[in-house]
PALUM-454854 format. One record per residue (C-alpha): residue number from 1; residue in one letter; z negated, x negated, y negated. Coordinates in Angstrom, 2 decimals. Layout:
// residues N
[pt NUM,'a',[Z,X,Y]]
...
//
This chain:
// residues 172
[pt 1,'m',[-0.09,-0.09,-0.01]]
[pt 2,'n',[1.01,-1.22,-3.46]]
[pt 3,'y',[-1.13,-0.57,-6.18]]
[pt 4,'t',[-2.94,-1.78,-9.47]]
[pt 5,'a',[-6.30,-0.80,-11.02]]
[pt 6,'n',[-7.46,-1.77,-15.00]]
[pt 7,'t',[-11.15,-0.66,-16.30]]
[pt 8,'w',[-12.39,-1.85,-19.65]]
[pt 9,'v',[-15.34,-3.75,-20.13]]
[pt 10,'n',[-17.14,-4.47,-23.07]]
[pt 11,'i',[-18.15,-7.69,-23.49]]
[pt 12,'g',[-21.07,-9.05,-25.78]]
[pt 13,'s',[-21.95,-6.65,-28.83]]
[pt 14,'i',[-19.83,-6.59,-31.33]]
[pt 15,'k',[-19.83,-4.99,-34.64]]
[pt 16,'i',[-17.05,-5.10,-37.20]]
[pt 17,'v',[-18.29,-4.24,-40.63]]
[pt 18,'g',[-15.70,-4.21,-43.90]]
[pt 19,'a',[-14.40,-2.10,-46.60]]
[pt 20,'e',[-10.87,-2.20,-48.18]]
[pt 21,'v',[-10.47,-1.69,-52.35]]
[pt 22,'s',[-7.08,-0.63,-53.75]]
[pt 23,'v',[-5.69,0.01,-56.91]]
[pt 24,'q',[-2.23,1.58,-58.16]]
[pt 25,'q',[-1.43,1.71,-62.17]]
[pt 26,'t',[1.82,2.43,-63.51]]
[pt 27,'l',[2.42,0.62,-66.55]]
[pt 28,'d',[4.52,2.77,-69.22]]
[pt 29,'p',[2.13,3.17,-71.48]]
[pt 30,'i',[1.84,-0.71,-72.21]]
[pt 31,'v',[5.11,-2.11,-71.43]]
[pt 32,'p',[8.73,-1.51,-74.27]]
[pt 33,'h',[10.60,1.92,-73.10]]
[pt 34,'w',[13.42,-0.37,-71.36]]
[pt 35,'a',[10.55,-1.36,-68.65]]
[pt 36,'r',[9.62,2.36,-68.02]]
[pt 37,'g',[8.98,2.38,-64.47]]
[pt 38,'l',[7.10,-0.54,-63.61]]
[pt 39,'r',[4.20,-0.35,-61.61]]
[pt 40,'v',[1.72,-2.46,-60.28]]
[pt 41,'a',[-0.47,-2.55,-57.27]]
[pt 42,'a',[-3.59,-4.63,-55.16]]
[pt 43,'t',[-5.37,-4.80,-52.60]]
[pt 44,'y',[-8.36,-6.22,-50.98]]
[pt 45,'n',[-9.52,-5.65,-47.72]]
[pt 46,'y',[-12.54,-7.74,-45.81]]
[pt 47,'n',[-13.67,-7.42,-42.55]]
[pt 48,'n',[-17.08,-9.13,-40.98]]
[pt 49,'l',[-17.74,-9.58,-37.01]]
[pt 50,'k',[-21.05,-8.95,-36.47]]
[pt 51,'g',[-22.90,-9.88,-33.09]]
[pt 52,'d',[-22.02,-11.86,-29.52]]
[pt 53,'v',[-17.76,-12.21,-30.09]]
[pt 54,'p',[-16.47,-12.91,-26.30]]
[pt 55,'s',[-15.24,-16.21,-25.82]]
[pt 56,'t',[-11.38,-14.81,-24.32]]
[pt 57,'n',[-9.29,-13.25,-27.24]]
[pt 58,'g',[-9.64,-9.71,-26.38]]
[pt 59,'d',[-8.55,-7.46,-28.83]]
[pt 60,'f',[-10.37,-9.57,-32.07]]
[pt 61,'n',[-7.21,-11.92,-31.79]]
[pt 62,'n',[-5.24,-10.49,-34.56]]
[pt 63,'l',[-8.81,-9.64,-37.13]]
[pt 64,'y',[-8.54,-11.62,-40.01]]
[pt 65,'d',[-12.00,-12.12,-42.62]]
[pt 66,'d',[-10.46,-10.96,-45.68]]
[pt 67,'r',[-6.34,-9.85,-47.12]]
[pt 68,'e',[-4.89,-9.55,-50.18]]
[pt 69,'t',[-2.13,-7.83,-51.58]]
[pt 70,'l',[-0.08,-7.71,-54.90]]
[pt 71,'h',[3.13,-5.75,-55.64]]
[pt 72,'f',[5.03,-4.88,-58.48]]
[pt 73,'d',[7.42,-2.33,-58.00]]
[pt 74,'y',[9.87,-0.74,-60.78]]
[pt 75,'g',[12.28,2.09,-60.08]]
[pt 76,'s',[14.93,3.82,-62.48]]
[pt 77,'k',[17.62,5.86,-61.33]]
[pt 78,'w',[20.01,3.00,-61.15]]
[pt 79,'v',[17.87,0.54,-58.92]]
[pt 80,'q',[14.67,0.45,-57.01]]
[pt 81,'l',[12.59,-3.28,-57.03]]
[pt 82,'s',[9.81,-4.69,-55.31]]
[pt 83,'f',[8.03,-8.29,-55.07]]
[pt 84,'g',[5.40,-8.54,-53.69]]
[pt 85,'y',[2.58,-11.47,-52.48]]
[pt 86,'i',[0.63,-10.62,-48.93]]
[pt 87,'r',[-2.97,-13.39,-48.18]]
[pt 88,'t',[-3.59,-12.94,-45.05]]
[pt 89,'g',[-7.51,-14.77,-44.70]]
[pt 90,'r',[-8.72,-16.66,-41.45]]
[pt 91,'i',[-7.77,-15.06,-38.24]]
[pt 92,'w',[-10.38,-15.86,-35.62]]
[pt 93,'v',[-8.36,-16.21,-31.95]]
[pt 94,'q',[-10.96,-16.96,-29.65]]
[pt 95,'a',[-14.19,-18.97,-28.96]]
[pt 96,'d',[-13.50,-22.60,-27.82]]
[pt 97,'p',[-16.45,-24.23,-26.97]]
[pt 98,'t',[-16.09,-28.08,-25.72]]
[pt 99,'n',[-17.71,-30.86,-23.61]]
[pt 100,'g',[-20.96,-28.80,-24.39]]
[pt 101,'h',[-20.19,-28.42,-28.40]]
[pt 102,'a',[-19.83,-24.72,-29.88]]
[pt 103,'g',[-16.13,-24.56,-31.28]]
[pt 104,'t',[-13.65,-21.82,-32.25]]
[pt 105,'r',[-9.53,-21.34,-32.25]]
[pt 106,'e',[-8.51,-19.99,-35.39]]
[pt 107,'y',[-5.11,-19.40,-38.14]]
[pt 108,'v',[-6.39,-20.84,-41.42]]
[pt 109,'p',[-5.32,-18.32,-44.44]]
[pt 110,'v',[-1.50,-18.11,-45.21]]
[pt 111,'g',[0.16,-16.37,-47.82]]
[pt 112,'m',[3.43,-15.17,-48.04]]
[pt 113,'y',[5.89,-13.11,-50.52]]
[pt 114,'e',[8.77,-10.39,-49.79]]
[pt 115,'a',[11.07,-8.89,-51.85]]
[pt 116,'s',[13.14,-5.51,-51.98]]
[pt 117,'v',[16.31,-3.65,-54.00]]
[pt 118,'q',[17.61,-0.85,-53.39]]
[pt 119,'v',[20.84,0.63,-55.50]]
[pt 120,'p',[22.10,4.46,-54.71]]
[pt 121,'i',[25.94,5.02,-54.06]]
[pt 122,'t',[25.32,9.13,-54.12]]
[pt 123,'k',[23.01,11.14,-54.44]]
[pt 124,'w',[22.03,11.42,-50.83]]
[pt 125,'l',[23.01,7.59,-49.72]]
[pt 126,'r',[21.51,4.48,-50.57]]
[pt 127,'v',[22.13,0.82,-49.58]]
[pt 128,'y',[18.81,-1.80,-49.68]]
[pt 129,'l',[18.40,-5.23,-49.24]]
[pt 130,'s',[14.39,-6.50,-48.16]]
[pt 131,'g',[13.57,-9.82,-47.17]]
[pt 132,'s',[9.84,-11.28,-46.06]]
[pt 133,'d',[7.82,-14.51,-45.59]]
[pt 134,'l',[10.63,-15.70,-48.43]]
[pt 135,'t',[9.37,-19.25,-48.38]]
[pt 136,'n',[9.41,-19.77,-44.78]]
[pt 137,'e',[5.17,-20.02,-44.79]]
[pt 138,'a',[4.20,-21.79,-41.07]]
[pt 139,'k',[0.61,-20.21,-39.21]]
[pt 140,'t',[-0.93,-23.10,-38.36]]
[pt 141,'r',[-3.86,-22.49,-35.25]]
[pt 142,'v',[-6.58,-25.36,-35.69]]
[pt 143,'r',[-9.60,-25.55,-33.22]]
[pt 144,'r',[-12.44,-26.34,-34.45]]
[pt 145,'i',[-15.33,-27.97,-33.06]]
[pt 146,'v',[-18.90,-28.13,-34.09]]
[pt 147,'g',[-19.89,-31.50,-35.35]]
[pt 148,'a',[-16.70,-33.19,-34.85]]
[pt 149,'p',[-14.73,-34.99,-38.07]]
[pt 150,'a',[-11.82,-32.81,-39.75]]
[pt 151,'w',[-9.02,-35.40,-38.49]]
[pt 152,'s',[-10.19,-34.89,-34.86]]
[pt 153,'r',[-8.94,-30.96,-34.86]]
[pt 154,'l',[-6.26,-30.17,-32.60]]
[pt 155,'q',[-3.64,-27.93,-34.86]]
[pt 156,'i',[-0.55,-26.49,-33.97]]
[pt 157,'e',[1.89,-25.11,-36.10]]
[pt 158,'n',[4.88,-22.32,-36.02]]
[pt 159,'s',[7.21,-20.58,-38.27]]
[pt 160,'l',[9.21,-17.83,-37.38]]
[pt 161,'g',[11.13,-18.47,-40.30]]
[pt 162,'s',[12.37,-15.74,-43.48]]
[pt 163,'t',[13.22,-12.00,-42.06]]
[pt 164,'y',[16.44,-10.53,-44.08]]
[pt 165,'s',[17.74,-6.72,-43.70]]
[pt 166,'l',[20.41,-5.24,-45.07]]
[pt 167,'g',[21.40,-1.54,-44.75]]
[pt 168,'v',[22.36,2.09,-45.98]]
[pt 169,'t',[19.82,4.63,-46.00]]
[pt 170,'g',[20.42,8.29,-46.29]]
[pt 171,'s',[19.25,12.11,-46.43]]
[pt 172,'f',[21.52,15.10,-45.06]]
//
């Protein structure tokens, strides 16, 4: 007989404490007439793992300490533009003790830029171009051992490159 059995097992005692703040503001009252349609938006998100973090990466390998975003958007009947910056704080990957010393594997903070432009062709058809990670920032994973000098940290760096999309969107 061929079968697979899966189950969820809670390891350790974890509590995630966090908060998020978001603000948006149109700048129409303070910009010249030709810049009407300009908007700024910002967010700040904070997470903190409390308790006994498991030694395997499990469900916590994408939990960042903090994340900040800042976006400027402009919209008129002729064009929609967006430019933004996203900074992701440290991402805890897993506990990584070595030779009796406590340690961790984690991704260091990284920031990236994104932009998009959308132009209407007809009342119901638009062409768009968007790009993310415009400066091709590398993600760096570091292994930190308590008491070890900084030069001895094992690092892995990779980059997936910038991503661009060109397309058509519409409503019928």
